[in-house]
Backbone bond lengths (Angstrom), bond angles and torsions (degrees), N, CA, C in turn:
res aa  C-N    CA-C-N  psi(-1)  N-CA   C-N-CA  omega(-1)  CA-C   N-CA-C  phi
1 M - - - 1.473 - - 1.527 108.95 -
2 S 1.343 116.02 125.95 1.451 120.13 179.95 1.528 110.27 -71.62
3 A 1.337 115.64 143.39 1.466 120.25 178.83 1.521 110.95 -67.47
4 I 1.322 117.32 -21.20 1.467 123.26 179.74 1.523 108.44 -131.76
5 S 1.327 116.80 128.58 1.459 120.52 179.67 1.520 110.76 -79.02
6 I 1.331 116.45 168.43 1.459 120.53 179.61 1.528 110.68 -64.57
7 G 1.336 116.55 -39.13 1.465 119.98 178.35 1.520 111.92 -63.73
8 Q 1.324 116.02 -44.24 1.467 120.11 177.11 1.525 110.84 -64.18
9 A 1.330 116.64 -37.28 1.464 120.67 179.01 1.528 110.74 -63.14
10 A 1.325 116.80 -39.31 1.468 120.75 179.26 1.524 110.58 -64.82
11 V 1.337 116.12 -42.54 1.469 120.14 179.11 1.530 110.51 -63.32
12 L 1.330 115.53 -45.09 1.463 119.64 179.80 1.523 111.08 -66.45
13 G 1.337 117.27 -32.89 1.465 120.95 176.66 1.520 111.28 -64.35
14 I 1.327 116.56 -39.60 1.473 120.84 177.66 1.528 110.42 -64.68
15 V 1.328 115.49 -45.75 1.468 120.04 179.92 1.523 110.33 -62.13
16 E 1.332 116.87 -44.74 1.462 121.50 178.50 1.520 111.39 -60.38
17 G 1.332 116.62 -46.47 1.462 120.61 -177.57 1.513 112.85 -63.13
18 I 1.327 116.75 -39.16 1.463 120.67 -178.94 1.526 111.12 -71.81
19 T 1.321 116.22 -41.37 1.470 119.62 -167.81 1.524 115.99 -99.59
20 E 1.343 119.05 -12.06 1.465 119.74 -174.10 1.520 112.69 -58.08
21 F 1.325 117.53 -41.39 1.459 119.96 -174.67 1.525 113.17 -108.62
22 L 1.321 117.15 -7.80 1.458 119.32 170.66 1.527 107.37 -79.26
23 P 1.324 118.29 145.07 1.477 120.58 -177.53 1.521 112.73 -78.50
24 V 1.339 116.02 54.91 1.469 120.65 -177.36 1.523 112.16 -124.96
25 S 1.327 117.71 -0.36 1.459 125.05 179.48 1.519 113.18 80.28
26 S 1.320 115.31 99.06 1.464 120.40 176.22 1.529 110.14 -67.94
27 T 1.338 116.45 -41.32 1.468 120.15 -179.57 1.520 110.24 -61.42
28 G 1.330 116.11 -43.79 1.459 120.04 178.95 1.516 111.83 -61.18
29 H 1.325 116.70 -45.96 1.464 120.18 -179.25 1.527 111.61 -67.35
30 L 1.338 116.14 -36.53 1.463 119.01 177.94 1.526 110.78 -65.36
31 K 1.328 116.82 -41.59 1.462 119.95 -179.52 1.529 110.71 -68.03
32 I 1.327 117.16 -37.88 1.463 120.47 176.65 1.527 109.66 -63.53
33 T 1.343 116.27 -45.87 1.467 120.99 -179.97 1.518 111.08 -63.38
34 E 1.344 116.48 -42.05 1.465 120.49 178.11 1.526 110.48 -60.95
35 G 1.337 115.54 -40.66 1.461 119.47 178.67 1.521 111.39 -63.25
36 L 1.341 116.77 -43.40 1.461 121.01 179.63 1.520 111.88 -66.60
37 L 1.340 116.74 -29.73 1.469 121.25 179.53 1.526 112.08 -86.09
38 G 1.338 116.17 -1.95 1.449 119.43 179.88 1.514 114.39 79.57
39 I 1.333 116.68 19.68 1.462 121.68 179.12 1.521 108.59 -94.19
40 P 1.329 119.26 128.51 1.474 121.11 -179.31 1.523 111.55 -64.45
41 V 1.331 117.45 118.12 1.464 121.26 -172.47 1.523 113.27 -70.91
42 D 1.353 117.04 -21.48 1.459 118.99 -178.10 1.531 112.79 -101.78
43 D 1.342 117.94 8.29 1.456 121.87 175.92 1.530 109.48 -66.61
44 T 1.324 117.43 134.19 1.467 121.46 -176.25 1.522 112.21 -57.93
45 S 1.328 117.15 -42.49 1.462 120.13 -179.02 1.521 111.64 -67.61
46 V 1.334 117.05 -33.34 1.468 121.14 178.93 1.521 110.36 -70.39
47 V 1.336 116.43 -42.61 1.465 120.41 176.09 1.524 109.98 -59.71
48 G 1.335 115.96 -43.09 1.452 120.25 177.96 1.517 112.21 -63.90
49 F 1.340 117.02 -40.96 1.460 121.66 179.14 1.526 111.71 -59.28
50 T 1.330 116.43 -45.68 1.460 119.60 -178.47 1.528 111.44 -64.47
51 A 1.337 116.51 -33.00 1.466 119.63 178.17 1.524 110.57 -71.11
52 V 1.345 116.47 -37.69 1.463 120.15 -177.63 1.530 111.55 -69.00
53 I 1.333 118.30 -43.51 1.463 118.77 -177.22 1.530 111.76 -69.17
54 Q 1.339 116.31 -14.46 1.460 118.98 172.86 1.536 110.81 -63.22
55 V 1.336 116.01 -26.38 1.459 119.64 179.72 1.529 110.07 -62.11
56 G 1.335 117.16 -32.48 1.463 120.19 176.42 1.516 111.08 -62.77
57 A 1.344 115.89 -42.23 1.461 120.20 178.35 1.527 110.86 -66.93
58 I 1.339 116.17 -38.79 1.460 119.71 178.07 1.517 110.65 -65.88
59 A 1.323 116.81 -37.52 1.466 120.24 177.28 1.531 110.27 -60.59
60 A 1.329 116.28 -34.44 1.459 120.60 177.60 1.530 110.59 -63.96
61 V 1.337 116.22 -39.34 1.467 120.77 176.76 1.524 110.14 -63.90
62 L 1.333 116.33 -43.24 1.463 120.53 -179.30 1.522 111.18 -61.01
63 V 1.314 116.29 -39.51 1.461 120.30 179.50 1.529 110.52 -72.48
64 Y 1.336 115.75 -45.54 1.468 119.92 -176.29 1.528 111.65 -64.23
65 F 1.329 116.38 -40.75 1.470 121.08 -177.78 1.530 111.84 -104.57
66 F 1.323 116.50 28.19 1.468 121.14 -174.63 1.521 112.30 -53.78
67 N 1.306 117.13 -48.38 1.473 120.59 -177.63 1.529 111.37 -63.50
68 D 1.339 116.59 -41.33 1.470 120.61 178.17 1.525 110.77 -63.81
69 I 1.330 115.56 -43.42 1.461 120.13 -177.66 1.521 111.02 -65.70
70 V 1.333 116.56 -42.67 1.466 120.49 178.18 1.524 110.26 -62.18
71 R 1.333 116.59 -41.00 1.462 121.02 179.54 1.527 111.28 -62.65
72 I 1.330 116.62 -43.67 1.464 121.56 -178.44 1.528 110.97 -68.46
73 I 1.331 116.91 -45.63 1.466 120.56 -179.58 1.526 110.53 -65.70
74 S 1.327 117.22 -38.20 1.463 121.03 178.50 1.529 110.39 -63.86
75 A 1.328 115.91 -42.87 1.465 119.90 178.68 1.521 110.62 -64.35
76 W 1.334 116.74 -38.53 1.465 121.14 178.33 1.533 110.48 -64.01
77 G 1.338 115.95 -43.71 1.460 120.03 179.26 1.519 112.06 -63.42
78 R 1.342 116.23 -42.18 1.469 119.57 179.25 1.528 110.32 -65.26
79 G 1.327 115.95 -37.32 1.454 119.72 -178.81 1.520 113.02 -67.52
80 L 1.319 116.54 -29.35 1.461 119.91 179.30 1.519 112.24 -66.94
81 T 1.326 116.32 -27.35 1.465 119.93 -175.79 1.527 113.46 -110.94
82 H 1.339 116.81 -16.02 1.459 119.60 -179.01 1.528 109.55 -129.18
83 R 1.312 116.07 113.67 1.463 121.63 -174.92 1.537 112.24 -57.97
84 E 1.325 117.14 -38.18 1.461 119.75 -176.19 1.527 112.65 -65.96
85 Q 1.345 116.28 -20.36 1.465 120.47 -179.62 1.531 112.56 -81.14
86 R 1.326 116.51 -8.87 1.457 120.03 -174.07 1.524 113.97 -76.89
87 Y 1.317 116.57 -5.18 1.465 120.16 176.60 1.524 111.47 -91.15
88 H 1.323 115.95 -5.88 1.463 120.53 -178.95 1.536 109.49 -71.64
89 H 1.319 116.71 137.94 1.466 121.59 -176.90 1.526 111.66 -58.97
90 D 1.338 117.96 -40.04 1.462 120.30 -177.91 1.523 111.54 -65.03
91 Y 1.325 117.58 -36.21 1.468 120.84 177.69 1.527 110.01 -63.11
92 K 1.314 115.49 -47.78 1.459 119.60 -179.80 1.524 111.27 -66.41
93 F 1.329 116.05 -37.49 1.462 120.25 -179.72 1.527 110.88 -61.81
94 A 1.331 117.59 -39.19 1.461 121.26 178.39 1.526 110.92 -60.15
95 W 1.331 116.78 -43.07 1.462 120.61 178.14 1.519 111.41 -67.25
96 W 1.328 116.74 -35.98 1.460 120.09 178.87 1.522 111.01 -62.90
97 V 1.326 116.42 -40.97 1.462 120.29 178.93 1.526 110.33 -63.47
98 I 1.322 116.06 -42.87 1.466 120.53 178.89 1.527 110.52 -61.54
99 C 1.318 116.69 -49.50 1.471 120.98 -178.70 1.530 111.71 -64.60
100 A 1.328 116.50 -38.29 1.466 120.67 -177.18 1.519 111.98 -72.30
101 T 1.325 117.52 -14.89 1.460 121.40 179.40 1.523 111.65 -85.57
102 I 1.318 117.12 -24.98 1.474 121.33 -175.27 1.537 113.13 -58.35
103 P 1.350 119.86 -45.61 1.478 118.96 -178.67 1.520 113.65 -59.35
104 I 1.332 118.03 -42.29 1.466 119.53 -177.71 1.518 111.17 -70.13
105 V 1.339 117.33 -30.67 1.462 120.49 176.37 1.528 110.30 -65.64
106 I 1.325 116.13 -45.50 1.469 120.92 -179.57 1.529 110.65 -62.13
107 V 1.325 116.42 -48.14 1.468 120.34 -179.00 1.525 110.33 -66.28
108 G 1.326 116.76 -40.28 1.458 120.49 -179.25 1.519 112.39 -60.03
109 L 1.322 116.55 -42.78 1.463 120.42 179.29 1.533 111.34 -71.62
110 A 1.322 116.89 -40.93 1.460 120.93 -176.95 1.532 112.23 -70.71
111 A 1.331 116.17 -35.78 1.465 119.94 -174.70 1.528 113.33 -101.82
112 K 1.318 117.88 14.37 1.468 121.56 -176.13 1.530 112.80 -53.45
113 P 1.341 119.88 -45.12 1.471 119.17 179.45 1.531 113.06 -60.44
114 L 1.330 117.12 -37.62 1.466 120.47 178.58 1.520 111.36 -70.36
115 I 1.338 115.73 -41.46 1.465 121.12 -177.43 1.520 110.76 -63.62
116 E 1.329 116.33 -39.49 1.459 120.54 -177.83 1.526 112.15 -89.37
117 G 1.331 117.04 -6.28 1.457 120.50 -178.54 1.512 113.15 -113.02
118 P 1.346 118.49 -106.58 1.471 122.23 -175.11 1.528 114.21 -57.36
119 L 1.330 117.28 -36.42 1.464 119.91 -176.73 1.523 113.16 -77.26
120 A 1.333 117.37 -5.11 1.466 120.65 178.97 1.530 111.85 -83.87
121 S 1.319 117.43 0.67 1.461 122.01 -177.83 1.531 112.06 -67.29
122 L 1.318 115.59 145.16 1.469 120.14 177.25 1.526 111.64 -69.42
123 W 1.341 117.78 -21.51 1.464 120.04 173.44 1.525 109.82 -63.95
124 V 1.319 116.44 -39.66 1.467 121.10 177.38 1.524 109.68 -65.59
125 V 1.334 116.63 -40.81 1.463 121.15 178.72 1.524 110.82 -59.69
126 A 1.333 116.41 -46.79 1.466 120.77 -178.54 1.526 111.21 -61.84
127 G 1.334 116.15 -47.53 1.455 119.73 179.54 1.515 112.53 -63.43
128 S 1.329 116.68 -38.66 1.461 121.32 -179.09 1.526 111.77 -70.15
129 L 1.324 116.37 -35.78 1.467 119.93 176.04 1.528 110.38 -59.04
130 L 1.326 116.28 -45.50 1.462 120.34 -178.24 1.533 111.55 -70.80
131 A 1.336 116.38 -43.89 1.464 119.64 179.84 1.524 110.85 -64.12
132 G 1.325 116.78 -43.08 1.460 120.73 178.88 1.517 112.64 -63.91
133 S 1.334 115.94 -32.06 1.467 120.16 178.05 1.525 110.63 -63.76
134 G 1.338 115.49 -42.15 1.460 119.76 178.41 1.514 111.94 -63.11
135 V 1.330 116.39 -43.04 1.462 120.64 179.14 1.522 110.40 -62.76
136 M 1.328 116.70 -43.95 1.466 120.76 -178.34 1.523 111.44 -63.93
137 W 1.325 116.60 -41.41 1.470 119.84 -179.10 1.531 110.35 -64.80
138 V 1.325 116.16 -45.82 1.470 120.55 179.42 1.528 110.19 -61.36
139 A 1.335 116.79 -43.98 1.462 120.92 -178.33 1.522 111.63 -62.64
140 D 1.325 116.60 -41.83 1.468 120.05 -178.91 1.519 111.11 -69.06
141 Q 1.337 116.55 -31.19 1.462 119.96 -179.44 1.524 111.96 -78.11
142 M 1.331 117.00 -40.12 1.465 119.76 -174.98 1.529 112.88 -86.05
143 G 1.327 117.70 -21.98 1.460 120.30 179.80 1.523 111.64 -66.91
144 R 1.323 116.05 140.56 1.469 120.14 -178.66 1.528 112.98 -93.95
145 H 1.325 117.27 -6.36 1.465 123.02 173.24 1.530 112.72 52.31
146 K 1.320 116.62 39.23 1.469 119.25 -173.77 1.526 113.47 -107.26
147 R 1.341 118.08 -6.13 1.460 120.86 -176.86 1.521 110.96 -110.36
148 G 1.336 116.08 135.29 1.449 121.44 179.10 1.517 112.01 -95.35
149 E 1.319 116.17 -177.22 1.466 121.39 -177.12 1.522 112.22 -61.78
150 D 1.320 117.76 -36.58 1.463 121.13 -179.47 1.524 112.81 -70.97
151 D 1.339 116.78 -11.98 1.462 121.00 -179.40 1.526 112.76 -91.74
152 T 1.340 117.50 -1.41 1.458 119.53 -178.34 1.527 111.21 -72.67
153 G 1.335 115.76 151.53 1.458 121.29 179.25 1.520 111.30 -133.43
154 F 1.312 116.10 -175.61 1.463 121.78 -178.35 1.527 111.50 -60.32
155 K 1.337 116.93 -42.97 1.461 120.72 179.61 1.522 111.09 -60.24
156 D 1.333 116.75 -43.18 1.464 120.94 178.97 1.528 110.57 -59.47
157 A 1.328 115.84 -49.03 1.461 120.34 -177.68 1.523 111.79 -61.88
158 M 1.342 117.25 -42.20 1.450 120.36 -178.60 1.528 111.63 -67.00
159 L 1.324 116.97 -43.98 1.463 120.18 -179.91 1.528 111.01 -65.32
160 V 1.317 116.27 -44.24 1.464 119.97 179.02 1.528 110.10 -66.81
161 G 1.329 116.86 -41.57 1.455 120.34 178.86 1.517 112.36 -62.49
162 C 1.318 116.81 -43.70 1.465 121.01 179.93 1.531 111.97 -66.25
163 S 1.318 117.13 -26.75 1.464 119.45 -179.66 1.526 111.96 -66.82
164 Q 1.332 117.20 -17.08 1.463 120.70 177.11 1.524 111.24 -63.19
165 I 1.332 116.28 -23.42 1.463 121.01 -179.19 1.532 111.04 -62.40
166 L 1.332 116.95 -32.42 1.463 120.55 178.29 1.523 111.02 -59.00
167 A 1.333 116.15 -44.16 1.459 120.16 -179.71 1.521 111.30 -72.04
168 L 1.333 116.58 -31.21 1.458 120.65 178.99 1.526 110.96 -65.90
169 L 1.325 116.10 -43.65 1.458 120.71 -177.52 1.526 112.98 -82.39
170 F 1.335 116.08 -30.02 1.469 119.92 -175.62 1.530 110.12 -124.31
171 P 1.338 117.89 83.58 1.465 120.73 179.46 1.525 110.27 -56.74
172 G 1.296 115.74 128.31 1.460 120.93 -173.95 1.515 110.45 116.69
173 F 1.329 116.84 -24.63 1.460 120.03 178.68 1.522 110.66 -68.43
174 S 1.342 116.29 -36.11 1.456 124.67 177.59 1.524 112.40 87.81
175 R 1.335 115.30 118.21 1.460 120.10 176.80 1.519 110.27 -62.39
176 S 1.333 115.91 -45.67 1.461 119.54 178.85 1.521 111.04 -63.53
177 G 1.330 115.50 -42.27 1.453 119.38 179.60 1.516 112.40 -62.75
178 A 1.339 116.45 -42.65 1.469 120.68 -179.44 1.527 110.85 -65.83
179 T 1.326 116.93 -45.72 1.462 119.96 -177.04 1.528 111.57 -69.93
180 M 1.322 116.82 -42.29 1.464 119.65 179.35 1.525 110.83 -65.75
181 S 1.322 116.91 -40.73 1.469 120.60 179.58 1.518 110.74 -62.74
182 T 1.326 116.70 -44.25 1.461 120.65 178.99 1.522 110.68 -62.03
183 A 1.332 115.90 -42.70 1.464 119.97 179.43 1.524 111.44 -64.33
184 L 1.327 116.88 -37.53 1.465 120.44 178.35 1.527 110.90 -66.86
185 I 1.327 116.99 -39.48 1.464 120.74 177.17 1.527 110.59 -61.77
186 L 1.334 115.87 -30.96 1.463 121.69 178.36 1.532 111.48 -83.09
187 D 1.328 116.11 8.95 1.468 124.07 174.45 1.523 115.17 74.94
188 L 1.346 117.96 17.60 1.457 119.33 172.57 1.521 108.53 -72.52
189 D 1.328 117.09 150.28 1.456 118.65 175.74 1.531 108.88 -74.51
190 R 1.318 117.59 168.12 1.466 121.22 -171.15 1.530 112.38 -64.59
191 V 1.320 117.67 -38.59 1.464 119.97 179.69 1.529 110.16 -67.15
192 A 1.331 117.49 -44.28 1.465 121.39 178.82 1.527 110.47 -63.21
193 A 1.332 116.90 -40.22 1.459 121.16 178.85 1.523 110.91 -63.30
194 T 1.324 115.65 -40.85 1.462 120.83 -179.26 1.521 111.28 -67.71
195 R 1.332 117.34 -45.43 1.458 120.76 -179.95 1.535 111.34 -65.21
196 L 1.335 116.92 -39.32 1.459 119.80 177.78 1.525 110.37 -63.15
197 S 1.321 116.53 -38.87 1.456 121.19 177.01 1.521 110.71 -60.54
198 F 1.322 116.90 -42.13 1.465 121.13 178.34 1.523 111.25 -60.35
199 F 1.327 116.54 -52.46 1.462 120.74 -174.65 1.532 111.95 -64.03
200 L 1.335 116.82 -39.04 1.457 119.77 -179.98 1.520 111.74 -71.47
201 G 1.321 116.82 -23.69 1.456 120.01 -179.79 1.518 113.93 -78.24
202 I 1.321 117.84 -21.70 1.468 120.79 -175.21 1.529 112.96 -58.37
203 P 1.339 120.14 -58.04 1.472 118.69 -178.03 1.519 113.40 -68.11
204 A 1.336 117.56 -38.35 1.467 120.52 -176.98 1.528 111.64 -65.11
205 L 1.326 117.31 -48.26 1.456 120.78 -176.80 1.523 111.95 -74.05
206 T 1.328 116.93 -36.58 1.460 119.69 177.52 1.529 110.32 -64.00
207 G 1.320 115.78 -45.09 1.457 120.19 178.63 1.521 111.90 -61.28
208 A 1.328 116.68 -41.46 1.468 120.59 -179.93 1.518 110.78 -63.58
209 G 1.332 116.59 -42.35 1.452 120.67 -179.82 1.515 112.49 -63.45
210 L 1.328 117.20 -45.83 1.462 121.29 179.72 1.526 111.21 -66.42
211 Y 1.327 116.51 -37.53 1.470 121.06 -179.89 1.529 111.46 -65.83
212 E 1.342 116.00 -37.29 1.458 120.35 -176.65 1.528 113.03 -85.59
213 L 1.337 117.93 -7.94 1.459 120.90 -174.89 1.528 112.06 -56.35
214 K 1.331 116.93 -43.30 1.467 120.48 -177.81 1.520 111.41 -63.56
215 D 1.346 117.15 -37.43 1.458 120.37 179.60 1.525 111.68 -71.09
216 A 1.336 115.97 -37.53 1.458 119.93 -178.50 1.524 111.15 -65.45
217 V 1.333 116.56 -44.92 1.460 120.94 -178.22 1.518 111.03 -77.35
218 G 1.328 116.41 -44.73 1.452 120.36 -175.12 1.517 114.39 -72.41
219 A 1.322 117.81 -22.37 1.468 120.13 -174.00 1.521 113.62 -99.49
220 G 1.326 118.93 3.64 1.458 118.31 172.81 1.510 117.51 128.76
221 V 1.326 119.73 8.33 1.465 121.43 175.63 1.523 108.35 -102.20
222 G 1.328 116.47 124.33 1.456 120.66 -177.73 1.515 112.34 -69.88
223 T 1.328 115.15 162.86 1.467 120.39 179.50 1.521 111.77 -66.02
224 A 1.328 117.11 -40.68 1.469 121.08 -177.67 1.531 112.28 -59.94
225 P 1.344 119.39 -48.67 1.471 119.30 176.64 1.526 112.71 -60.07
226 L 1.333 117.18 -37.59 1.462 120.13 178.59 1.527 110.79 -63.08
227 V 1.327 116.60 -44.23 1.467 121.16 -179.36 1.522 110.51 -64.92
228 V 1.327 116.09 -45.58 1.472 120.24 -178.78 1.528 110.61 -64.11
229 G 1.322 116.95 -48.06 1.467 120.47 -179.25 1.511 112.26 -60.83
230 T 1.335 116.97 -40.72 1.459 121.50 -179.44 1.522 111.36 -68.76
231 A 1.339 116.96 -42.98 1.464 121.12 -179.24 1.524 111.46 -64.97
232 V 1.330 116.06 -43.97 1.467 120.32 179.64 1.522 110.47 -64.14
233 S 1.327 117.08 -42.07 1.460 119.95 -179.30 1.524 111.14 -63.88
234 F 1.336 117.25 -33.85 1.470 121.04 177.96 1.528 111.34 -62.30
235 V 1.307 116.12 -51.13 1.468 121.05 -176.74 1.525 111.02 -62.65
236 V 1.321 115.81 -47.75 1.464 120.37 -177.09 1.533 110.85 -68.75
237 A 1.333 116.81 -39.01 1.467 120.32 -179.48 1.517 111.50 -64.56
238 Y 1.319 117.99 -37.62 1.464 121.33 179.96 1.537 109.97 -59.54
239 A 1.327 115.55 -45.71 1.471 119.93 178.77 1.524 110.30 -66.13
240 S 1.320 117.10 -37.24 1.464 122.01 -179.30 1.522 111.32 -64.80
241 I 1.340 117.04 -41.40 1.466 121.52 179.29 1.523 110.58 -61.39
242 A 1.332 116.00 -47.79 1.467 121.09 -178.80 1.529 110.33 -60.05
243 W 1.325 115.80 -42.83 1.466 119.33 -179.66 1.525 111.48 -66.49
244 L 1.344 117.43 -43.64 1.466 121.07 -175.50 1.526 111.79 -62.49
245 L 1.328 117.46 -43.55 1.466 120.39 -178.79 1.527 111.49 -63.38
246 K 1.319 117.08 -35.43 1.466 120.18 176.76 1.529 110.54 -71.34
247 F 1.329 115.79 -38.21 1.455 120.33 -177.11 1.523 112.06 -65.93
248 V 1.356 116.84 -49.22 1.460 119.88 -174.77 1.526 112.53 -70.26
249 A 1.329 117.31 -16.68 1.458 120.14 178.60 1.527 111.03 -68.91
250 K 1.345 117.06 -21.45 1.458 120.26 -174.74 1.534 114.29 -127.94
251 H 1.336 117.13 -8.22 1.460 119.27 -174.35 1.520 111.29 -130.70
252 S 1.332 115.80 158.50 1.462 121.57 174.30 1.531 108.92 -81.60
253 F 1.333 116.33 -178.57 1.463 121.13 178.70 1.527 112.43 -92.32
254 N 1.326 117.38 9.31 1.461 121.00 -175.69 1.523 113.16 -58.10
255 A 1.340 116.98 -37.05 1.463 120.29 -179.18 1.525 110.49 -62.71
256 F 1.325 116.56 -38.74 1.460 120.20 178.74 1.523 111.20 -69.12
257 V 1.336 115.69 -37.36 1.471 120.24 178.84 1.523 109.85 -61.65
258 I 1.327 116.39 -48.66 1.465 121.12 -179.41 1.531 110.63 -60.87
259 Y 1.327 116.01 -43.89 1.465 120.29 -179.95 1.525 111.09 -62.24
260 R 1.334 116.86 -44.21 1.461 121.10 -178.98 1.531 111.52 -62.31
261 V 1.331 115.85 -42.67 1.463 119.46 179.20 1.528 109.96 -62.76
262 A 1.332 116.60 -42.90 1.466 120.51 -179.95 1.522 111.50 -62.15
263 I 1.334 116.54 -44.57 1.459 120.65 -179.88 1.535 110.61 -67.11
264 G 1.337 116.48 -40.25 1.457 120.31 179.03 1.517 112.21 -62.04
265 L 1.341 116.37 -44.90 1.458 120.53 179.16 1.526 111.32 -67.26
266 L 1.339 116.44 -39.24 1.469 120.43 177.38 1.525 110.49 -62.04
267 L 1.318 116.43 -42.69 1.455 120.69 -179.67 1.524 110.60 -64.83
268 L 1.327 117.12 -41.73 1.466 120.21 176.84 1.528 110.46 -60.53
269 G 1.327 116.40 -40.07 1.472 120.65 178.64 1.510 111.79 -63.94
270 L 1.340 116.42 -43.98 1.476 120.41 -179.62 1.522 110.94 -65.17
271 L 1.306 116.70 -39.76 1.461 121.02 179.69 1.536 110.53 -70.07
272 G 1.340 115.20 -42.24 1.461 120.09 -177.64 1.516 112.92 -65.57
273 T 1.333 117.20 -33.98 1.467 121.14 -179.68 1.521 112.92 -88.02
274 G 1.317 116.54 -6.39 1.456 120.35 -179.13 1.512 114.29 83.14
275 A 1.339 116.67 5.77 1.465 119.45 178.21 1.522 111.56 -68.32
276 L 1.336 115.29 -21.99 1.457 121.40 179.15 1.523 107.77 -137.56
277 T 1.324 117.43 137.61 1.461 120.46 179.87 1.520 109.23 -96.67
278 A 1.308 115.77 147.41 1.470 120.86 -175.90 1.507 112.34 -71.36
């Protein structure tokens, strides 16, 4: 018997696809949904399942930004063999993404027992949703939004990349929210901050999904639910990416802040009254 049914996998795939790249915390929403569906949020196979279906959302990024990714990888390849190509921004950007991914990999492996244990609590999710909302609001207010994507440097990539650790350790903080907020504090405009968040998320989330695959399958999640959840998350995430890039071009992040606070307070209420278990 699979720990997650096909119907539950489809629901979780929809939640993952909508929330993975919006700054509202996909992990937090998945854990809330799992709790409402009666799925144990700290079960090893469930944790693995949520990591695997993220690959569907990442695949959506790969498809949506295919031309950009090919351009960056091509520049990186040319730079490896031709010294004169190493001054190209895309070549350097590829290395920045690689370097910025290393800290989250190290922390992810070292803190795995905490991430899958005590930190998987819905109390942590609720607190992180509220704390992350405050950070996002401050970042959007203090950021001058004057730097574009071509103005990013190694320091920007490393700081934004390292901010992913907050979401890794505190589900509910939001990887997208942490990276976008950091980029805004560094004075990137909202579109540049959003795109940088996408690119930095590709290796980290893909690696996490592949690493957790053995636990998801071996610990009680069937192949069919994994396939359904991943496929659904791909389709929904693709639409979510297109919508988000259009939205941030003309709007602030205030709507996301308000939504996060509302969800955080609602979750605290459900936990406090016993309607939902942590």
